Structures are given as C-alpha cells and as structure tokens.
NUROGU-26943 format. One record per residue (C-alpha): residue number from 1; residue in three letters; x, z, y. Coordinates in steps of 0.2 Angstrom, whole numbers, plus 5000, padded with zeros to 4 digits. Each point is the difference from the previous one (the first is absolute). Layout:
# NUROGU-26943
pt nr:NUM, rest:Ala, c1:X, c3:Z, c2:Y
...
***
This chain:
# NUROGU-26943
pt nr:1, rest:Unk, c1:4910, c3:5239, c2:4791
pt nr:2, rest:Unk, c1:4994, c3:4982, c2:5001
pt nr:3, rest:Unk, c1:4983, c3:4996, c2:4992
pt nr:4, rest:Unk, c1:4997, c3:4987, c2:4987
pt nr:5, rest:Unk, c1:4992, c3:4989, c2:5013
pt nr:6, rest:Unk, c1:5012, c3:5002, c2:5014
pt nr:7, rest:Unk, c1:5001, c3:4984, c2:5009
pt nr:8, rest:Unk, c1:4984, c3:4993, c2:4994
pt nr:9, rest:Unk, c1:4988, c3:4995, c2:5014
pt nr:10, rest:Unk, c1:4981, c3:5001, c2:4997
pt nr:11, rest:Unk, c1:4985, c3:4994, c2:5010
pt nr:12, rest:Unk, c1:4986, c3:5012, c2:4997
pt nr:13, rest:Unk, c1:4983, c3:4991, c2:5004
pt nr:14, rest:Unk, c1:4990, c3:5012, c2:4989
pt nr:15, rest:Unk, c1:4987, c3:5013, c2:5006
pt nr:16, rest:Unk, c1:4990, c3:5015, c2:4994
pt nr:17, rest:Unk, c1:5009, c3:5008, c2:4984
pt nr:18, rest:Unk, c1:5007, c3:4990, c2:4986
pt nr:19, rest:Unk, c1:5011, c3:4987, c2:5010
pt nr:20, rest:Unk, c1:5006, c3:5013, c2:5012
pt nr:21, rest:Unk, c1:5005, c3:5012, c2:4986
pt nr:22, rest:Unk, c1:5010, c3:4986, c2:4991
pt nr:23, rest:Unk, c1:5009, c3:4996, c2:5016
pt nr:24, rest:Unk, c1:5003, c3:5018, c2:5004
pt nr:25, rest:Unk, c1:5008, c3:5002, c2:4982
pt nr:26, rest:Unk, c1:5012, c3:4985, c2:5005
pt nr:27, rest:Unk, c1:5004, c3:5009, c2:5016
pt nr:28, rest:Unk, c1:5004, c3:5016, c2:4991
pt nr:29, rest:Unk, c1:5012, c3:4990, c2:4989
pt nr:30, rest:Unk, c1:5009, c3:4994, c2:5016
pt nr:31, rest:Unk, c1:4991, c3:4983, c2:5004
pt nr:32, rest:Unk, c1:4997, c3:4996, c2:5019
pt nr:33, rest:Unk, c1:4982, c3:4999, c2:5002
pt nr:34, rest:Unk, c1:4991, c3:4991, c2:5014
pt nr:35, rest:Unk, c1:4981, c3:5004, c2:5000
pt nr:36, rest:Unk, c1:4989, c3:4987, c2:5008
pt nr:37, rest:Unk, c1:4984, c3:5006, c2:5007
pt nr:38, rest:Unk, c1:4985, c3:4991, c2:5007
pt nr:39, rest:Unk, c1:5001, c3:5000, c2:5019
pt nr:40, rest:Unk, c1:4987, c3:5011, c2:5008
pt nr:41, rest:Unk, c1:4995, c3:5008, c2:4984
pt nr:42, rest:Unk, c1:5015, c3:5005, c2:4990
pt nr:43, rest:Unk, c1:4999, c3:5006, c2:4982
pt nr:44, rest:Unk, c1:4982, c3:5006, c2:4995
pt nr:45, rest:Unk, c1:5008, c3:5015, c2:4993
pt nr:46, rest:Unk, c1:5006, c3:5006, c2:5018
pt nr:47, rest:Unk, c1:4982, c3:5005, c2:5004
pt nr:48, rest:Unk, c1:4995, c3:5008, c2:4983
pt nr:49, rest:Unk, c1:4999, c3:5018, c2:5002
pt nr:50, rest:Unk, c1:4999, c3:5014, c2:5004
pt nr:51, rest:Unk, c1:5013, c3:5007, c2:4998
pt nr:52, rest:Unk, c1:5010, c3:4992, c2:5015
pt nr:53, rest:Unk, c1:5018, c3:5003, c2:5005
pt nr:54, rest:Unk, c1:4999, c3:5011, c2:5015
pt nr:55, rest:Unk, c1:5004, c3:4991, c2:5016
pt nr:56, rest:Unk, c1:4997, c3:4983, c2:4993
pt nr:57, rest:Unk, c1:4985, c3:4989, c2:4994
pt nr:58, rest:Unk, c1:5008, c3:4997, c2:4983
pt nr:59, rest:Unk, c1:4992, c3:5008, c2:4985
pt nr:60, rest:Unk, c1:5011, c3:5010, c2:4988
pt nr:61, rest:Unk, c1:4996, c3:4987, c2:4986
pt nr:62, rest:Unk, c1:5008, c3:4986, c2:5011
pt nr:63, rest:Unk, c1:5015, c3:5010, c2:5004
pt nr:64, rest:Unk, c1:5002, c3:5006, c2:4981
pt nr:65, rest:Unk, c1:5000, c3:4981, c2:4994
pt nr:66, rest:Unk, c1:5011, c3:4992, c2:5013
pt nr:67, rest:Unk, c1:5015, c3:5010, c2:5002
pt nr:68, rest:Unk, c1:5017, c3:4991, c2:5001
pt nr:69, rest:Unk, c1:4992, c3:4985, c2:5009
pt nr:70, rest:Unk, c1:5001, c3:4992, c2:5017
pt nr:71, rest:Unk, c1:4983, c3:4993, c2:5006
pt nr:72, rest:Unk, c1:4995, c3:4986, c2:5011
pt nr:73, rest:Unk, c1:4983, c3:4993, c2:5004
pt nr:74, rest:Unk, c1:4998, c3:4981, c2:5000
pt nr:75, rest:Unk, c1:4985, c3:4988, c2:5002
pt nr:76, rest:Unk, c1:5007, c3:4987, c2:4988
pt nr:77, rest:Unk, c1:4984, c3:4989, c2:5003
pt nr:78, rest:Unk, c1:5008, c3:4996, c2:5017
pt nr:79, rest:Unk, c1:5015, c3:4988, c2:5001
pt nr:80, rest:Unk, c1:5012, c3:5013, c2:5008
pt nr:81, rest:Unk, c1:4996, c3:5013, c2:4987
pt nr:82, rest:Unk, c1:5001, c3:4987, c2:4986
pt nr:83, rest:Unk, c1:5017, c3:4995, c2:5006
pt nr:84, rest:Unk, c1:5006, c3:5018, c2:5000
pt nr:85, rest:Unk, c1:4994, c3:5003, c2:4983
pt nr:86, rest:Unk, c1:5009, c3:4984, c2:4994
pt nr:87, rest:Unk, c1:5016, c3:5006, c2:5007
pt nr:88, rest:Unk, c1:4998, c3:5017, c2:4992
pt nr:89, rest:Unk, c1:4996, c3:4992, c2:4983
pt nr:90, rest:Unk, c1:5015, c3:4988, c2:5001
pt nr:91, rest:Unk, c1:5011, c3:5015, c2:5001
pt nr:92, rest:Unk, c1:4992, c3:5011, c2:4986
pt nr:93, rest:Unk, c1:5003, c3:5001, c2:4982
pt nr:94, rest:Unk, c1:4982, c3:5006, c2:4995
pt nr:95, rest:Unk, c1:4983, c3:4997, c2:5008
***
C-alpha cells in the first residue's frame, strides 16, 4: 500500500530528538528521507547511551528516531560538501 507521502523527497538536517522524530514520521508515511550528518561527528544522538545497538557504535535512541532514512555525512562548510548539498536540495520537496 502506498503511503500518503510516497514520492516526496525530504532532506533531514535535524539532530537529537524533535527534528529526527518529525522526519521519521514522514518516512513512516512513505517519504524518501535523506539524513545529512556532520562529517566526522554524525548526529549527537548516535553517542547518547547506553543502551547501544550490539555490534555498532549507535545508541538505541538514535536507531529508534532514524528509521526509514538514508544517511550521508557532509562538511557543507567546504565547497565540495556545499555543492553536494545544493544538488540534493534542488531535487527535494522538503528541507
């Protein structure tokens, strides 16, 4: 069954709890979510634990709030990262 947001592209640049939860709900409704994380750091919630997911460095909190997402790390303060982000945003419906 198609979700209400099938075909909607979302760039999720949020972190910690409120923003990731909102984007997760959009993903649950069928949106295509691309999560942008800080290069070298990722989302702060990845390291907030315990508990951690066995075999990973990810906290259960991070995994719980970021299902239905693809993740990429970018340093958009640098020209190359900024160019990638601009291309992604140009093809997105929601930022």
